[in-house]
KOLTILUM-649132 format. One record per residue (C-alpha): x, y, z. Coordinates in steps of 0.25 Angstrom, whole numbers, padded with zeros to 4 digits, always signed. Example, Ala and Ser with C-alpha at 12.3 -4.5 7.8 and 13.67 -1.06 7.14 Angstrom:
+0049-0018+0031+0055-0004+0029
//
This chain:
-0001+0000+0001+0005+0015-0003+0009+0023+0006-0002+0032+0003-0013+0024+0001-0026+0030+0007-0016+0043+0010-0026+0058+0005-0015+0065-0001-0018+0079-0008-0010+0086-0020-0013+0099-0028-0011+0101-0042-0015+0086-0043-0020+0089-0059-0009+0089-0065+0006+0085-0064+0012+0081-0052+0000+0084-0047-0007+0073-0053+0005+0064-0053+0003+0066-0038-0013+0064-0037-0011+0051-0049+0001+0043-0038-0007+0045-0025-0018+0039-0031-0011+0028-0034-0005+0024-0022-0019+0024-0017-0020+0040-0008-0031+0049-0010-0026+0064-0016-0034+0076-0015-0030+0080-0028-0032+0097-0028-0029+0106-0040-0034+0118-0047-0039+0114-0058-0045+0099-0064-0048+0105-0078-0038+0100-0091-0024+0107-0092-0020+0102-0103-0005+0095-0094+0002+0084-0102-0004+0069-0097-0019+0066-0091-0028+0078-0094-0035+0086-0080-0047+0079-0084-0043+0066-0088-0033+0065-0073-0048+0073-0066-0055+0061-0070-0045+0052-0063-0045+0057-0049-0060+0059-0050-0061+0043-0056-0054+0043-0038-0064+0047-0027-0061+0041-0020-0046+0043-0019-0046+0057-0026-0051+0073-0023-0051+0081-0032-0051+0093-0026-0049+0107-0036-0040+0117-0028-0033+0131-0030-0024+0130-0020-0024+0142-0018-0039+0141-0016-0041+0140+0002-0057+0136-0002-0051+0125-0013-0042+0118-0004-0048+0117+0009-0062+0111+0000-0051+0101-0003-0045+0099+0007-0059+0096+0014-0064+0085+0003-0051+0079+0007-0053+0077+0024-0068+0074+0021-0063+0061+0011-0052+0056+0017-0052+0065+0029-0036+0069+0029-0025+0069+0019-0011+0064+0021-0003+0072+0011-0001+0084+0002+0003+0086-0012+0006+0103-0014+0009+0101-0030-0001+0113-0036+0006+0125-0040+0006+0135-0049+0017+0134-0058+0025+0146-0064+0020+0143-0079+0007+0146-0074+0011+0160-0070+0019+0163-0083+0015+0156-0092+0020+0148-0103+0032+0148-0098+0032+0149-0082+0045+0160-0084+0046+0173-0078+0058+0181-0070+0051+0184-0053+0054+0199-0058+0043+0197-0068+0032+0191-0059+0023+0197-0051+0016+0196-0036+0003+0191-0044+0012+0180-0049+0020+0175-0034+0005+0178-0029-0001+0168-0037+0010+0155-0036+0012+0159-0022-0001+0155-0021-0001+0141-0028+0010+0137-0023+0013+0142-0009+0000+0145-0003-0006+0134-0010+0002+0125-0008+0003+0130+0009-0015+0131+0009-0015+0117+0003-0007+0111+0013-0014+0118+0025-0025+0110+0022-0023+0096+0017-0012+0094+0029-0022+0097+0041-0023+0083+0041-0009+0078+0038-0006+0085+0053-0022+0080+0059-0012+0065+0056+0001+0070+0058+0005+0064+0044+0007+0068+0031+0014+0075+0021+0013+0086+0015+0021+0087-0002+0021+0098-0011+0027+0102-0022+0040+0112-0026+0049+0116-0037+0065+0113-0040+0064+0127-0041+0061+0132-0027+0074+0124-0020+0088+0131-0019+0102+0127-0018+0115+0132-0010+0127+0134-0019+0138+0139-0011+0131+0142+0000+0121+0150-0007+0109+0148-0010+0101+0145-0026+0090+0143-0034+0091+0131-0043+0083+0134-0053+0081+0150-0054+0082+0152-0068+0068+0144-0070+0063+0159-0069+0050+0154-0062+0044+0164-0049+0035+0164-0044+0033+0149-0044+0047+0144-0038+0046+0155-0029+0033+0147-0024+0039+0135-0025+0051+0138-0016+0041+0146-0007+0033+0129-0006+0045+0124-0002+0047+0131+0010+0036+0132+0016+0034+0115+0015+0048+0116+0022+0045+0123+0034+0031+0116+0035+0035+0102+0036+0045+0107+0048+0031+0112+0053+0023+0100+0052+0032+0091+0050+0028+0086+0068+0015+0082+0062+0018+0074+0052+0017+0079+0040+0027+0081+0027+0032+0091+0020+0039+0089+0006+0042+0095-0006+0045+0088-0019+0051+0094-0031+0049+0089-0045+0058+0090-0057+0054+0096-0069+0039+0092-0071+0032+0091-0085+0018+0096-0078+0007+0106-0082+0009+0115-0092+0025+0112-0092+0024+0108-0106+0018+0123-0109+0028+0129-0103+0040+0123-0108+0038+0124-0120+0032+0140-0118+0048+0141-0113+0053+0132-0125+0045+0143-0135+0053+0156-0128+0065+0149-0127+0065+0150-0110+0068+0130-0110+0076+0125-0105+0084+0115-0116+0090+0106-0106+0076+0104-0100+0078+0090-0095+0061+0085-0097+0051+0087-0086+0046+0073-0076+0035+0067-0075+0025+0074-0065+0025+0059-0059+0039+0059-0055+0035+0068-0041+0025+0059-0038+0036+0047-0032+0038+0058-0022+0026+0061-0018+0020+0046-0014+0032+0047-0006+0032+0060+0000+0016+0059+0002+0018+0045+0010+0026+0052+0021+0024+0059+0032+0035+0070+0042+0038+0057+0053+0045+0050+0039+0056+0061+0038+0050+0066+0024+0048+0081+0025+0051+0094+0025+0058+0088+0012+0059+0093-0005+0060+0082-0011+0067+0081-0028+0060+0072-0033+0069+0070-0044+0079+0065-0034+0070+0058-0026+0063+0049-0037+0079+0045-0040+0085+0044-0026+0072+0036-0024+0075+0028-0037+0063+0034-0047+0070+0039-0057+0077+0053-0061+0073+0061-0068+0071+0055-0083+0064+0044-0077+0054+0054-0073+0054+0063-0085+0041+0068-0093+0048+0065-0107+0034+0070-0117+0034+0083-0108+0050+0086-0115+0048+0081-0126+0034+0093-0126+0044+0104-0119+0054+0098-0131+0043+0100-0142+0035+0108-0139+0026+0103-0151+0023+0091-0141+0014+0097-0133+0003+0099-0144
//
């Protein structure tokens, strides 16, 4: 029997990309899933359409709650949480996956400079990526604190990381031109690190996941636009399939603070290698790479 059999897992951004991969994998392991997303309408994302995925979830009413949730909307979060407690009486783990991407604010390439951004840009993105994650966590952590067991997981970006060289810290990839997106991910990283220490005595684990360069919603359109505008990195490796982050998520969802796995930020690709799951080549999305190289394939 899976460690996650019968566990209740809440997921934001569940409709597509990594969120969809999380949702399917947790269900395959016998968990119950609260699938939250701002929209369940078709978007043209590569692979199964949203309508097909929605039908797939709705065919399993005993195992899934499908909830339309904008993480900036308190009423919608409260409603999803109330439905969860009414149906299953608890929540065992939360995955904060929902996020506003840079390309939403600055289509189609997602690239701009900090001085070209407005106050409204920062307020919109922080509302989703930081305050939204905090709002959802505040609700769904309640039963975990009450029963002294649970796991909070949040997805960030490698662009939020810094490394020390010669006594000074440097940003990992400041030339990606992703403000305010990377600032929100850095804020989420710090917030979760502190929260991990704050609730470890209640036996709730708090961890973060850094995915590889992943083909998600809008990825093809963004890369095609960058290539057409001469902004593409022609030496970029193939993107990862969203499923590459699933094994780590399954592992973390089964942890609590007593396990000692809390207050950590995991590099997914490294974790996969360390656990015998293959390096980047094992998870490459070659179709996504082909579309980036030859935009006509996206038609």
